NUMINU-595250 format. One record per atom (N, C-alpha, C, O, CB): residue in three letters; atom name; y, z, x. Coordinates in pm, 1 decimal. Glycine has a CB too. Layout:
> ALA|CA|Y|Z|X
...
END
This chain:
> MET|N|-109.3|9.3|93.1
> MET|CA|14.0|-4.0|22.6
> MET|C|115.4|11.4|78.1
> MET|O|133.4|101.6|159.9
> MET|CB|27.1|61.6|-66.4
> LYS|N|214.0|-85.5|39.9
> LYS|CA|337.8|-86.9|145.4
> LYS|C|445.5|-14.6|55.3
> LYS|O|463.6|-9.5|-66.4
> LYS|CB|393.7|-257.9|200.9
> VAL|N|511.5|41.2|168.8
> VAL|CA|651.9|149.8|122.5
> VAL|C|744.0|93.0|138.9
> VAL|O|736.4|32.5|245.8
> VAL|CB|686.9|280.5|192.1
> ILE|N|864.8|71.6|71.9
> ILE|CA|978.9|19.8|77.6
> ILE|C|1078.6|122.8|56.2
> ILE|O|1103.7|176.4|-51.7
> ILE|CB|986.7|-82.8|-6.2
> LYS|N|1147.3|152.0|197.0
> LYS|CA|1266.1|240.9|216.6
> LYS|C|1355.5|187.9|87.9
> LYS|O|1372.3|70.3|55.9
> LYS|CB|1345.9|220.6|380.3
> LYS|N|1411.8|313.2|18.4
> LYS|CA|1526.7|260.9|-61.2
> LYS|C|1638.7|292.6|13.9
> LYS|O|1658.3|396.3|77.3
> LYS|CB|1539.5|316.2|-202.5
> LEU|N|1717.2|187.5|1.4
> LEU|CA|1861.4|140.1|69.1
> LEU|C|1975.0|252.7|20.8
> LEU|O|1981.9|280.9|-98.8
> LEU|CB|1913.1|-33.2|7.7
> THR|N|2038.9|298.4|90.7
> THR|CA|2145.3|371.4|36.1
> THR|C|2274.8|321.9|34.7
> THR|O|2285.8|231.5|117.5
> THR|CB|2152.1|480.0|91.6
> LYS|N|2408.0|351.4|-44.0
> LYS|CA|2490.6|293.9|-42.6
> LYS|C|2597.2|346.6|52.4
> LYS|O|2717.3|319.6|56.2
> LYS|CB|2512.2|277.7|-154.2
> HIS|N|2532.7|419.4|119.9
> HIS|CA|2648.2|492.9|236.7
> HIS|C|2617.6|458.4|377.4
> HIS|O|2512.9|393.7|375.7
> HIS|CB|2646.6|668.8|237.2
> PRO|N|2648.9|468.1|463.8
> PRO|CA|2829.7|504.6|463.2
> PRO|C|2860.7|332.2|384.6
> PRO|O|2796.8|228.6|366.7
> PRO|CB|2933.0|535.7|693.6
> LYS|N|2974.7|376.3|361.4
> LYS|CA|3059.9|268.2|288.1
> LYS|C|3187.9|263.2|357.7
> LYS|O|3246.6|370.4|371.9
> LYS|CB|3085.0|298.7|130.8
> PHE|N|3251.9|134.8|412.9
> PHE|CA|3349.4|136.7|478.6
> PHE|C|3482.7|56.5|345.4
> PHE|O|3455.8|-32.1|264.3
> PHE|CB|3303.4|54.3|635.0
> VAL|N|3588.8|110.0|360.2
> VAL|CA|3678.8|65.9|282.9
> VAL|C|3837.3|82.0|367.2
> VAL|O|3888.9|187.8|403.1
> VAL|CB|3658.6|147.7|144.2
> TYR|N|3882.2|-32.4|381.2
> TYR|CA|4019.1|-28.3|430.7
> TYR|C|4117.4|-55.6|384.4
> TYR|O|4106.8|-159.2|318.9
> TYR|CB|4037.0|-76.5|508.0
> GLU|N|4266.9|8.3|383.8
> GLU|CA|4355.7|7.9|304.6
> GLU|C|4461.4|-36.2|366.7
> GLU|O|4538.0|49.2|411.3
> GLU|CB|4369.6|112.5|248.6
> LYS|N|4492.6|-173.0|385.5
> LYS|CA|4592.4|-262.5|458.0
> LYS|C|4726.2|-200.6|464.3
> LYS|O|4778.9|-165.7|569.9
> LYS|CB|4606.2|-399.6|390.1
> GLU|N|4789.0|-185.8|325.4
> GLU|CA|4922.3|-149.3|305.8
> GLU|C|4945.7|-23.4|345.5
> GLU|O|5065.9|-5.8|365.4
> GLU|CB|4962.5|-163.2|180.5
> ASP|N|4859.1|100.0|370.9
> ASP|CA|4851.1|216.0|432.2
> ASP|C|4786.1|240.1|589.1
> ASP|O|4791.0|346.0|651.7
> ASP|CB|4784.3|284.6|339.3
> ASP|N|4729.9|124.2|630.3
> ASP|CA|4652.3|122.1|759.4
> ASP|C|4553.1|253.1|777.1
> ASP|O|4561.9|331.6|871.5
> ASP|CB|4760.6|116.8|883.5
> ILE|N|4447.3|263.9|658.3
> ILE|CA|4371.6|367.5|665.2
> ILE|C|4227.9|316.0|614.8
> ILE|O|4198.4|248.4|516.2
> ILE|CB|4434.6|482.2|587.0
> LEU|N|4146.1|373.3|720.1
> LEU|CA|4001.7|331.6|723.4
> LEU|C|3928.3|450.1|633.8
> LEU|O|3928.3|559.9|689.4
> LEU|CB|3939.9|320.9|891.3
> ASN|N|3887.7|446.3|549.3
> ASN|CA|3796.2|526.9|444.9
> ASN|C|3643.5|508.7|483.6
> ASN|O|3599.4|394.5|470.9
> ASN|CB|3819.8|469.0|283.1
> ILE|N|3543.9|622.8|536.7
> ILE|CA|3455.9|596.5|561.6
> ILE|C|3370.5|715.2|462.8
> ILE|O|3374.0|836.9|481.4
> ILE|CB|3454.2|580.5|703.2
> TYR|N|3297.8|646.3|359.0
> TYR|CA|3197.0|722.9|266.5
> TYR|C|3062.7|751.9|348.2
> TYR|O|3002.4|667.0|413.9
> TYR|CB|3160.3|630.5|126.9
> LEU|N|3029.1|873.9|334.6
> LEU|CA|2918.3|909.2|426.3
> LEU|C|2790.8|952.5|335.6
> LEU|O|2676.2|932.3|375.7
> LEU|CB|2966.0|1032.5|529.2
> SER|N|2817.7|1011.3|214.7
> SER|CA|2751.8|1044.5|104.6
> SER|C|2825.3|1044.3|-47.2
> SER|O|2939.9|1001.1|-59.6
> SER|CB|2704.1|1169.0|138.2
> GLU|N|2767.4|1083.8|-133.3
> GLU|CA|2813.7|1087.8|-256.1
> GLU|C|2833.3|1227.7|-298.4
> GLU|O|2894.6|1231.9|-405.1
> GLU|CB|2730.2|1017.1|-340.2
> LYS|N|2795.0|1371.1|-240.3
> LYS|CA|2816.3|1510.8|-245.7
> LYS|C|2994.6|1505.5|-255.8
> LYS|O|3089.9|1448.0|-203.2
> LYS|CB|2740.3|1597.3|-97.4
> SER|N|2966.3|1600.9|-354.7
> SER|CA|3087.6|1672.0|-393.8
> SER|C|3167.7|1735.6|-249.8
> SER|O|3108.0|1780.7|-152.1
> SER|CB|3039.0|1797.9|-505.8
> ILE|N|3314.6|1726.2|-265.4
> ILE|CA|3393.5|1753.0|-133.2
> ILE|C|3439.3|1885.5|-169.6
> ILE|O|3482.6|1908.2|-282.6
> ILE|CB|3521.4|1644.6|-92.2
> ASP|N|3431.5|1978.6|-75.1
> ASP|CA|3491.4|2135.0|-98.5
> ASP|C|3590.0|2194.5|2.6
> ASP|O|3637.9|2307.4|-7.5
> ASP|CB|3371.9|2240.5|-97.4
> TYR|N|3616.4|2104.6|104.5
> TYR|CA|3746.1|2117.2|186.6
> TYR|C|3746.5|2002.6|282.9
> TYR|O|3651.5|1929.0|309.7
> TYR|CB|3757.6|2258.8|267.7
> ALA|N|3880.7|1998.6|335.6
> ALA|CA|3898.2|1910.1|450.8
> ALA|C|3964.3|1979.5|553.3
> ALA|O|4021.2|2087.6|537.9
> ALA|CB|3971.8|1788.5|419.7
> GLU|N|3953.9|1898.5|687.2
> GLU|CA|4006.3|1961.2|846.1
> GLU|C|4054.0|1818.0|877.2
> GLU|O|3990.2|1713.3|866.1
> GLU|CB|3866.4|2039.6|980.7
> GLN|N|4208.1|1841.2|927.9
> GLN|CA|4224.3|1722.3|1007.9
> GLN|C|4254.7|1768.9|1147.0
> GLN|O|4298.2|1877.7|1184.7
> GLN|CB|4335.3|1628.6|952.7
> THR|N|4213.2|1633.8|1232.5
> THR|CA|4242.2|1668.1|1377.9
> THR|C|4297.1|1526.3|1419.5
> THR|O|4226.9|1425.2|1417.6
> THR|CB|4100.5|1724.9|1472.9
> GLY|N|4421.9|1528.8|1455.2
> GLY|CA|4464.3|1401.0|1525.5
> GLY|C|4494.1|1321.3|1393.4
> GLY|O|4545.6|1370.2|1292.8
> GLY|CB|4341.2|1326.7|1634.3
> ASP|N|4454.3|1192.8|1409.1
> ASP|CA|4451.5|1101.8|1320.0
> ASP|C|4333.2|1077.7|1220.6
> ASP|O|4311.1|976.4|1154.1
> ASP|CB|4473.8|1003.4|1385.5
> MET|N|4257.0|1203.4|1226.5
> MET|CA|4116.2|1160.6|1130.6
> MET|C|4137.0|1314.0|1049.3
> MET|O|4197.1|1416.4|1082.1
> MET|CB|3919.0|1131.6|1240.7
> ILE|N|4060.1|1277.9|933.2
> ILE|CA|4073.6|1382.1|840.1
> ILE|C|3900.8|1376.3|788.6
> ILE|O|3839.4|1276.0|752.0
> ILE|CB|4209.1|1346.5|710.6
> VAL|N|3859.2|1490.6|797.9
> VAL|CA|3700.9|1500.1|768.6
> VAL|C|3712.8|1577.9|643.2
> VAL|O|3781.0|1680.3|637.9
> VAL|CB|3598.0|1581.1|892.2
> HIS|N|3651.1|1533.4|548.2
> HIS|CA|3610.6|1595.1|407.2
> HIS|C|3470.0|1654.6|407.7
> HIS|O|3373.5|1580.8|427.7
> HIS|CB|3614.5|1482.4|290.4
> PHE|N|3457.9|1760.2|390.4
> PHE|CA|3344.4|1816.4|384.4
> PHE|C|3261.4|1872.1|254.8
> PHE|O|3321.4|1893.3|149.4
> PHE|CB|3365.4|1900.9|460.7
> SER|N|3118.9|1895.3|267.5
> SER|CA|3095.7|1969.0|139.0
> SER|C|3066.7|2111.8|137.5
> SER|O|3092.1|2172.3|241.6
> SER|CB|2991.9|1912.2|73.6
> LYS|N|3017.0|2179.3|36.8
> LYS|CA|3053.5|2330.4|60.0
> LYS|C|2944.0|2361.6|184.5
> LYS|O|2963.1|2459.2|257.1
> LYS|CB|3027.8|2440.6|-97.2
> ASP|N|2839.7|2281.4|202.7
> ASP|CA|2727.1|2337.7|330.1
> ASP|C|2794.2|2260.9|455.5
> ASP|O|2724.8|2226.4|551.1
> ASP|CB|2528.6|2279.2|306.4
> ALA|N|2893.9|2243.1|451.3
> ALA|CA|2957.4|2177.9|597.0
> ALA|C|2930.3|2056.5|611.0
> ALA|O|2977.8|2016.7|717.4
> ALA|CB|2910.2|2234.8|727.4
> GLU|N|2870.0|1967.0|548.5
> GLU|CA|2784.0|1850.9|600.0
> GLU|C|2938.6|1763.4|565.3
> GLU|O|3005.9|1785.4|464.6
> GLU|CB|2601.8|1803.2|499.7
> PRO|N|2972.0|1668.6|665.7
> PRO|CA|3078.3|1571.4|656.6
> PRO|C|3035.6|1461.3|547.8
> PRO|O|2931.5|1396.0|554.9
> PRO|CB|3106.0|1506.0|802.5
> VAL|N|3143.2|1449.3|433.9
> VAL|CA|3091.0|1355.7|314.5
> VAL|C|3185.6|1213.9|312.1
> VAL|O|3147.6|1104.1|271.2
> VAL|CB|3107.6|1445.7|153.3
> TYR|N|3325.8|1249.1|370.1
> TYR|CA|3400.4|1123.2|357.4
> TYR|C|3529.5|1149.8|495.5
> TYR|O|3590.5|1253.9|520.2
> TYR|CB|3472.4|1107.0|169.2
> LEU|N|3537.8|1028.9|559.0
> LEU|CA|3655.8|1021.4|670.1
> LEU|C|3742.6|947.8|642.4
> LEU|O|3717.3|846.7|576.8
> LEU|CB|3627.2|981.8|794.9
> GLU|N|3891.5|981.6|691.3
> GLU|CA|3993.1|908.4|653.0
> GLU|C|4061.1|901.8|820.6
> GLU|O|4106.7|986.1|897.9
> GLU|CB|4087.1|984.7|515.6
> ILE|N|4041.7|773.9|824.4
> ILE|CA|4102.4|737.5|972.4
> ILE|C|4247.9|702.7|938.8
> ILE|O|4258.0|602.5|868.0
> ILE|CB|4020.9|598.2|1056.2
> LEU|N|4374.0|768.0|976.5
> LEU|CA|4503.8|731.9|971.6
> LEU|C|4532.4|655.6|1070.1
> LEU|O|4486.3|673.1|1182.9
> LEU|CB|4585.0|828.0|967.3
> ASP|N|4618.1|554.9|1035.9
> ASP|CA|4677.3|427.8|1183.3
> ASP|C|4543.6|371.3|1224.5
> ASP|O|4519.0|375.2|1345.1
> ASP|CB|4765.3|515.3|1363.4
> ALA|N|4462.8|324.8|1152.2
> ALA|CA|4338.7|293.8|1181.7
> ALA|C|4342.4|148.4|1275.8
> ALA|O|4250.2|116.4|1350.8
> ALA|CB|4258.3|286.2|1041.7
> SER|N|4469.2|66.6|1255.7
> SER|CA|4456.5|-38.2|1342.5
> SER|C|4476.0|-10.0|1499.7
> SER|O|4433.5|-83.5|1588.8
> SER|CB|4549.1|-134.6|1297.1
> ILE|N|4553.9|119.6|1519.4
> ILE|CA|4571.5|173.0|1652.6
> ILE|C|4458.2|251.9|1718.2
> ILE|O|4424.8|254.8|1836.6
> ILE|CB|4683.6|255.3|1649.4
> PHE|N|4399.9|324.3|1596.6
> PHE|CA|4267.8|416.6|1648.9
> PHE|C|4152.7|308.5|1706.7
> PHE|O|4094.1|316.4|1814.7
> PHE|CB|4191.1|518.2|1502.2
> LEU|N|4136.2|198.4|1596.7
> LEU|CA|4030.9|131.9|1668.0
> LEU|C|4091.8|13.7|1791.2
> LEU|O|4021.2|-56.2|1863.8
> LEU|CB|3936.8|57.1|1545.8
> LYS|N|4187.5|16.5|1788.4
> LYS|CA|4204.8|-52.7|1899.8
> LYS|C|4201.3|32.2|2033.2
> LYS|O|4150.4|-27.3|2128.2
> LYS|CB|4325.4|-122.3|1883.7
> ARG|N|4247.8|164.3|2057.9
> ARG|CA|4211.1|254.4|2149.5
> ARG|C|4088.2|247.9|2168.3
> ARG|O|4052.4|222.4|2283.3
> ARG|CB|4243.4|370.6|2125.5
> GLN|N|3985.0|268.3|2064.1
> GLN|CA|3838.5|307.3|2072.7
> GLN|C|3795.1|185.1|2127.7
> GLN|O|3697.4|209.5|2198.5
> GLN|CB|3760.2|350.9|1933.7
> ALA|N|3827.0|42.5|2128.3
> ALA|CA|3754.0|-81.6|2179.3
> ALA|C|3804.5|-86.8|2314.2
> ALA|O|3723.6|-129.8|2396.3
> ALA|CB|3781.3|-221.7|2096.6
> GLU|N|3927.8|-50.9|2361.3
> GLU|CA|3941.5|-42.3|2509.8
> GLU|C|3863.9|38.0|2571.4
> GLU|O|3819.8|6.8|2682.1
> GLU|CB|4057.7|-8.7|2550.5
> ASP|N|3834.0|149.7|2515.2
> ASP|CA|3704.2|249.5|2602.9
> ASP|C|3575.9|205.0|2591.0
> ASP|O|3497.0|278.2|2650.8
> ASP|CB|3684.1|404.8|2550.9
> LEU|N|3515.1|92.0|2523.9
> LEU|CA|3400.0|31.3|2545.2
> LEU|C|3367.5|2.8|2668.8
> LEU|O|3455.4|-19.2|2752.1
> LEU|CB|3392.3|-66.7|2482.9
> PRO|N|3244.8|-0.9|2697.3
> PRO|CA|3210.4|-78.3|2815.7
> PRO|C|3218.3|-190.7|2807.4
> PRO|O|3217.7|-248.3|2698.6
> PRO|CB|3105.3|-65.3|2861.3
> ARG|N|3230.5|-267.9|2954.0
> ARG|CA|3255.2|-451.6|2942.6
> ARG|C|3160.5|-482.3|2907.2
> ARG|O|3177.6|-550.2|2805.9
> ARG|CB|3284.6|-550.7|3061.1
> GLU|N|3034.6|-470.4|2937.4
> GLU|CA|2935.5|-549.2|2867.7
> GLU|C|2926.7|-532.3|2739.3
> GLU|O|2889.3|-638.4|2689.3
> GLU|CB|2818.2|-532.5|2911.4
> ILE|N|2944.0|-443.5|2653.3
> ILE|CA|2955.8|-456.2|2519.7
> ILE|C|3065.0|-533.6|2447.7
> ILE|O|3047.7|-586.5|2337.9
> ILE|CB|2958.3|-341.5|2480.0
> LYS|N|3168.7|-536.5|2510.4
> LYS|CA|3277.4|-607.0|2480.6
> LYS|C|3243.7|-760.8|2524.7
> LYS|O|3263.1|-837.2|2430.2
> LYS|CB|3402.3|-541.7|2551.1
> GLN|N|3205.0|-816.8|2625.9
> GLN|CA|3130.7|-943.5|2639.6
> GLN|C|3067.2|-986.8|2516.9
> GLN|O|3112.4|-1073.8|2442.6
> GLN|CB|3028.7|-933.9|2741.9
> LYS|N|2948.0|-914.1|2497.5
> LYS|CA|2871.2|-925.1|2403.7
> LYS|C|2908.5|-922.5|2279.5
> LYS|O|2855.7|-1010.8|2211.9
> LYS|CB|2797.9|-856.8|2416.3
> PHE|N|2998.3|-836.3|2210.4
> PHE|CA|3000.2|-842.1|2092.0
> PHE|C|3182.5|-920.2|2046.5
> PHE|O|3217.2|-942.0|1930.4
> PHE|CB|2955.0|-677.9|2044.0
> PHE|N|3250.1|-941.9|2141.9
> PHE|CA|3402.1|-972.9|2142.8
> PHE|C|3415.0|-1100.1|2179.5
> PHE|O|3503.6|-1166.7|2126.0
> PHE|CB|3487.4|-889.3|2233.7
> SER|N|3333.4|-1156.3|2273.5
> SER|CA|3384.7|-1301.7|2382.7
> SER|C|3341.3|-1441.4|2237.4
> SER|O|3278.4|-1411.2|2136.0
> SER|CB|3225.3|-1324.5|2601.7
> SER|N|3376.5|-1537.3|2257.1
> SER|CA|3337.1|-1634.2|2184.0
> SER|C|3272.3|-1734.6|2264.8
> SER|O|3227.2|-1836.4|2212.3
> SER|CB|3438.1|-1681.1|2112.2
END
């Protein structure tokens, strides 16, 4: 008998261009509280599990992260 793993809807990524915010939904659990560190807000369940991330100034954040990628990865994924 073949077992098929059920696919989940998460993580889900939504970019809000007008506000430059990247939303990353990790689960469908209820949010109990949030903590902000720099340009990132992490929303947690009551069990302290990350549920949802907001990355503010996402274009700047992602550009900085891309600069830190090893050269081999940049060449593999970003060269034409």
